[in-house]
Legacy VTK file of the C-alpha trace (Angstrom):
# vtk DataFile Version 3.0
C-alpha trace
ASCII
DATASET POLYDATA
POINTS 74 float
-0.149 -0.604 -0.214
1.030 3.179 -0.765
1.608 5.214 2.051
0.107 9.060 2.057
3.456 10.263 4.441
5.411 9.178 0.762
7.035 11.782 -1.213
5.230 10.847 -4.650
2.362 10.575 -2.791
2.614 13.812 -0.392
3.709 15.369 -4.079
-0.043 14.142 -5.471
-2.241 15.263 -2.685
-2.724 11.422 -1.851
-5.093 10.528 1.106
-6.739 6.980 1.446
-9.759 8.604 2.665
-11.158 11.048 -0.303
-12.905 12.648 2.147
-9.669 14.101 3.310
-8.331 15.780 0.421
-6.939 18.747 1.318
-9.902 21.463 -0.497
-7.782 24.689 -0.003
-4.841 23.068 -2.389
-6.306 20.807 -4.056
-9.345 23.011 -5.625
-10.531 20.620 -8.366
-11.594 17.477 -5.625
-15.276 17.084 -5.431
-17.510 14.985 -3.742
-17.847 10.980 -5.044
-13.755 11.353 -6.753
-11.994 8.233 -5.381
-9.201 6.060 -7.450
-12.145 3.578 -7.050
-13.671 5.769 -10.178
-10.714 7.353 -11.541
-9.557 5.658 -15.372
-5.731 5.598 -13.767
-7.633 2.638 -11.333
-6.447 -0.811 -12.028
-7.813 -2.732 -9.244
-11.768 -4.601 -9.365
-15.137 -3.313 -8.597
-15.113 -4.200 -5.007
-11.992 -4.892 -3.954
-10.323 -2.104 -0.748
-7.655 -1.716 -2.613
-5.565 -1.653 -6.208
-2.743 -1.127 -8.632
-1.952 2.581 -9.485
0.737 3.046 -12.204
1.633 6.852 -10.654
2.595 4.322 -7.424
4.249 1.883 -9.165
4.660 -2.306 -7.062
1.858 -0.064 -4.837
-1.825 -0.377 -4.631
-3.616 2.447 -3.590
-7.027 3.150 -1.427
-10.341 2.336 -3.461
-11.679 4.548 -1.475
-8.346 7.094 -1.318
-7.739 10.493 -3.739
-4.751 12.248 -4.758
-4.981 15.637 -7.723
-3.888 13.329 -10.707
-7.706 11.946 -10.245
-9.106 11.247 -14.229
-12.623 10.658 -14.330
-13.408 7.000 -15.660
-15.704 7.185 -18.624
-17.711 3.720 -19.197
LINES 1 75
74 0 1 2 3 4 5 6 7 8 9 10 11 12 13 14 15 16 17 18 19 20 21 22 23 24 25 26 27 28 29 30 31 32 33 34 35 36 37 38 39 40 41 42 43 44 45 46 47 48 49 50 51 52 53 54 55 56 57 58 59 60 61 62 63 64 65 66 67 68 69 70 71 72 73
């Protein structure tokens, strides 16, 4: 799992719970966004965590969020 204190995670504003996103710093965050519905998320529906190419070899929380969030289409 990605540690939110990891330098890459900090640079992207990653949090394990999307509701904890720093909305004063990351104005693009909107309620309902989470790793599980991000185009970069590689986990399966219903899984608690899954891989993300931004954090090579590590998993992110399905309920997490970072500033690279891109809504999954389809």
